[in-house]
Every structure is written in structure tokens, then in C-alpha cells.
N, CA, C and O of each residue as an XYZ file, in Angstrom:
276
protein
N     -39.173    -89.202    -44.163
C     -37.758    -88.820    -43.674
C     -36.936    -89.275    -44.866
O     -37.139    -90.363    -45.404
N     -35.990    -88.410    -45.273
C     -34.860    -88.704    -46.185
C     -33.680    -89.061    -45.523
O     -33.189    -88.314    -44.677
N     -33.113    -90.279    -45.871
C     -31.764    -90.460    -45.348
C     -30.707    -90.333    -46.418
O     -30.773    -90.993    -47.455
N     -29.723    -89.472    -46.159
C     -28.727    -89.238    -47.388
C     -27.436    -89.418    -46.599
O     -27.261    -88.898    -45.497
N     -26.551    -90.174    -47.219
C     -25.150    -90.366    -46.643
C     -23.970    -89.660    -47.347
O     -22.780    -89.965    -47.262
N     -24.553    -88.614    -48.091
C     -23.512    -87.636    -48.746
C     -22.771    -86.707    -47.869
O     -21.760    -86.170    -48.324
N     -23.187    -86.439    -46.574
C     -22.477    -85.613    -45.608
C     -23.009    -84.125    -45.813
O     -22.656    -83.269    -45.001
N     -23.813    -83.807    -46.830
C     -24.241    -82.434    -46.990
C     -25.625    -82.328    -46.132
O     -26.399    -83.279    -46.019
N     -25.821    -81.141    -45.584
C     -27.110    -80.826    -44.887
C     -28.079    -80.355    -45.892
O     -27.890    -79.477    -46.734
N     -29.227    -81.112    -45.678
C     -30.495    -80.595    -46.502
C     -31.087    -79.365    -46.011
O     -31.159    -79.162    -44.799
N     -31.506    -78.551    -46.842
C     -32.254    -77.381    -46.407
C     -33.609    -77.733    -45.788
O     -34.325    -78.549    -46.367
N     -33.996    -77.170    -44.656
C     -35.330    -77.512    -43.985
C     -36.007    -76.272    -44.034
O     -35.428    -75.188    -43.956
N     -37.423    -76.445    -44.182
C     -38.407    -75.315    -44.057
C     -38.812    -75.403    -42.501
O     -39.110    -76.449    -41.926
N     -38.775    -74.220    -41.966
C     -39.123    -74.103    -40.656
C     -40.331    -73.185    -40.493
O     -40.265    -72.009    -40.850
N     -41.433    -73.711    -39.958
C     -42.639    -72.862    -39.807
C     -42.419    -71.927    -38.556
O     -42.056    -72.414    -37.486
N     -42.621    -70.720    -38.692
C     -42.482    -69.776    -37.590
C     -43.909    -69.448    -37.037
O     -44.084    -68.468    -36.313
N     -44.867    -70.244    -37.377
C     -46.296    -70.009    -36.893
C     -46.347    -70.349    -35.308
O     -45.537    -71.117    -34.788
N     -47.234    -69.792    -34.699
C     -47.478    -70.081    -33.301
C     -47.553    -71.486    -32.927
O     -47.164    -71.933    -31.848
N     -48.098    -72.192    -33.921
C     -48.491    -73.644    -33.753
C     -47.191    -74.533    -33.701
O     -47.195    -75.651    -33.186
N     -46.132    -73.982    -34.246
C     -44.787    -74.764    -34.198
C     -44.234    -74.994    -32.929
O     -43.801    -74.027    -32.302
N     -44.176    -76.192    -32.424
C     -43.710    -76.475    -31.090
C     -42.335    -75.836    -30.766
O     -42.137    -75.281    -29.685
N     -41.399    -75.931    -31.727
C     -40.010    -75.375    -31.619
C     -40.024    -73.897    -31.406
O     -39.258    -73.379    -30.594
N     -40.848    -73.225    -32.093
C     -40.996    -71.760    -32.054
C     -41.658    -71.432    -30.720
O     -41.277    -70.453    -30.079
N     -42.691    -72.266    -30.258
C     -43.303    -71.939    -28.946
C     -42.371    -72.156    -27.898
O     -42.314    -71.311    -27.005
N     -41.568    -73.236    -27.861
C     -40.612    -73.566    -26.732
C     -39.523    -72.371    -26.694
O     -39.138    -71.968    -25.596
N     -39.061    -71.842    -27.804
C     -38.041    -70.929    -27.910
C     -38.558    -69.675    -27.216
O     -37.913    -69.103    -26.336
N     -39.814    -69.251    -27.673
C     -40.504    -68.060    -27.271
C     -40.656    -68.181    -25.736
O     -40.305    -67.226    -25.044
N     -41.160    -69.298    -25.162
C     -41.396    -69.592    -23.770
C     -39.990    -69.453    -23.054
O     -39.882    -68.775    -22.032
N     -39.019    -70.052    -23.569
C     -37.603    -69.974    -22.920
C     -37.151    -68.560    -22.839
O     -36.632    -68.176    -21.790
N     -37.301    -67.729    -23.867
C     -36.951    -66.381    -23.827
C     -37.766    -65.558    -22.769
O     -37.202    -64.646    -22.165
N     -38.955    -65.832    -22.557
C     -39.860    -65.192    -21.619
C     -39.427    -65.610    -20.261
O     -39.395    -64.793    -19.341
N     -39.070    -66.938    -20.094
C     -38.580    -67.349    -18.753
C     -37.243    -66.689    -18.360
O     -37.012    -66.284    -17.221
N     -36.328    -66.608    -19.457
C     -35.128    -65.986    -19.005
C     -35.297    -64.647    -18.792
O     -34.464    -64.118    -18.055
N     -36.200    -63.937    -19.268
C     -36.505    -62.433    -19.082
C     -37.114    -62.339    -17.607
O     -36.752    -61.471    -16.813
N     -38.044    -63.285    -17.323
C     -38.545    -63.285    -15.898
C     -37.547    -63.549    -14.859
O     -37.638    -62.954    -13.785
N     -36.607    -64.381    -15.075
C     -35.611    -64.625    -14.179
C     -34.648    -63.486    -14.002
O     -34.186    -63.269    -12.882
N     -34.343    -62.803    -14.953
C     -33.438    -61.528    -14.989
C     -34.178    -60.495    -14.133
O     -33.623    -59.830    -13.257
N     -35.518    -60.412    -14.466
C     -36.235    -59.393    -13.701
C     -36.405    -59.776    -12.211
O     -36.411    -58.922    -11.324
N     -36.542    -61.086    -11.980
C     -36.418    -61.524    -10.456
C     -35.250    -61.185     -9.722
O     -35.288    -60.688     -8.596
N     -34.109    -61.476    -10.414
C     -32.739    -61.216     -9.916
C     -32.624    -59.659     -9.560
O     -32.167    -59.255     -8.490
N     -33.115    -58.802    -10.626
C     -33.085    -57.321    -10.351
C     -33.945    -57.001     -9.118
O     -33.566    -56.165     -8.298
N     -34.947    -57.579     -9.007
C     -36.005    -57.230     -7.917
C     -35.366    -57.729     -6.493
O     -35.513    -57.047     -5.479
N     -34.700    -58.876     -6.489
C     -34.072    -59.368     -5.368
C     -32.874    -58.462     -4.902
O     -32.594    -58.182     -3.736
N     -32.253    -58.079     -5.995
C     -31.058    -57.126     -5.650
C     -31.648    -55.729     -4.998
O     -31.101    -55.208     -4.027
N     -32.714    -55.228     -5.574
C     -33.292    -53.996     -4.967
C     -33.949    -54.123     -3.702
O     -34.030    -53.160     -2.940
N     -34.499    -55.420     -3.387
C     -35.012    -55.843     -2.087
C     -33.798    -55.858     -0.980
O     -33.849    -55.278      0.104
N     -32.753    -56.595     -1.445
C     -31.699    -56.644     -0.557
C     -31.101    -55.238     -0.162
O     -30.816    -55.044      1.020
N     -30.895    -54.232     -1.117
C     -30.551    -53.011     -0.965
C     -31.487    -52.281      0.042
O     -31.003    -51.608      0.952
N     -32.800    -52.414     -0.123
C     -33.664    -51.734      0.870
C     -33.718    -52.321      2.095
O     -34.087    -51.649      3.059
N     -33.380    -53.584      2.231
C     -33.242    -54.416      3.517
C     -31.984    -53.834      4.379
O     -32.043    -53.645      5.594
N     -30.910    -53.595      3.623
C     -29.682    -53.151      4.187
C     -29.905    -51.715      4.758
O     -29.395    -51.326      5.809
N     -30.700    -50.984      3.979
C     -30.801    -49.513      4.249
C     -31.767    -49.531      5.489
O     -31.546    -48.757      6.421
N     -32.759    -50.335      5.518
C     -33.578    -50.493      6.802
C     -32.947    -50.836      7.908
O     -33.257    -50.310      8.977
N     -32.059    -51.682      7.828
C     -31.170    -52.194      9.066
C     -30.334    -51.247      9.520
O     -30.058    -51.270     10.720
N     -29.764    -50.231      8.674
C     -28.843    -49.247      9.033
C     -29.629    -48.126      9.757
O     -29.117    -47.509     10.692
N     -31.053    -47.837      9.249
C     -31.823    -46.836      9.969
C     -32.209    -47.403     11.265
O     -32.139    -46.659     12.243
N     -32.659    -48.769     11.432
C     -32.966    -49.310     12.726
C     -31.709    -49.060     13.702
O     -31.891    -48.584     14.823
N     -30.542    -49.368     13.273
C     -29.312    -49.334     14.071
C     -29.226    -47.766     14.572
O     -29.038    -47.503     15.760
N     -29.366    -46.839     13.657
C     -29.205    -45.520     14.062
C     -30.359    -44.946     14.924
O     -30.110    -44.028     15.705
N     -31.451    -45.385     14.829
C     -32.651    -45.110     15.817
C     -32.332    -45.819     17.193
O     -32.626    -45.293     18.266
N     -31.785    -46.901     17.103
C     -31.491    -47.634     18.495
C     -30.308    -46.742     19.211
O     -30.382    -46.408     20.393
N     -29.335    -46.436     18.449
C     -28.285    -45.583     19.048
C     -28.861    -44.346     19.523
O     -28.500    -43.945     20.629
N     -29.759    -43.633     18.811
C     -30.198    -42.292     19.307
C     -31.223    -42.466     20.433
O     -31.375    -41.561     21.254
N     -31.948    -43.627     20.498
C     -32.867    -43.927     21.756
C     -31.884    -44.160     23.004
O     -32.149    -43.686     24.109
N     -30.752    -44.908     22.760
C     -29.868    -45.163     23.806
C     -29.227    -43.969     24.386
O     -28.901    -43.992     25.573
N     -28.998    -42.829     23.588
C     -28.391    -41.660     24.141
C     -29.407    -40.881     24.771
O     -29.082    -40.081     25.648
N     -30.823    -41.047     24.364
C     -31.918    -40.209     25.054
C     -32.172    -40.875     26.395
O     -32.581    -40.140     27.294
N     -31.978    -42.233     26.671
C     -32.243    -42.751     27.832
C     -31.165    -42.492     28.878
O     -31.520    -42.490     30.056
N     -29.897    -42.276     28.577
C     -28.858    -42.059     29.341
C     -28.831    -40.555     29.927
O     -27.913    -40.197     30.664
């Protein structure tokens, strides 16, 4: 480790190989963020389908009530 008090930042070599822990963590974070976004999209679609199903159930119930009367 080099300690310099001049205030200038030293250039660093970054290994982009798969073995580099920082690179692996960044890639894993990107994958997790993508998974979360996909999960939110799926949840939105599920909620929309659930609302549509509830409206169909209500319609069928109303139709059944008219047939009984």
C-alpha cells in the first residue's frame, strides 16, 4: 500500500476478470436489480388480472341473481 499526502489520486488497475470480487458483486447487484424489476412487473400484471377476475365474478353474481328472480 502506498500512502501519499499530496492530494492527487493515483491511477489504479482494475481487473475485470470474473475472479475480481468487486466485479462479481457489481454483476450480482445488476442481476438482483433486474430480478426485482421483473418481479414488480409480474406483481403489477397479477394485480391487474386479479382485478379483472373480481369484476367478472361480480358480473356473474349479478347475472345469477337476475336469473333467480
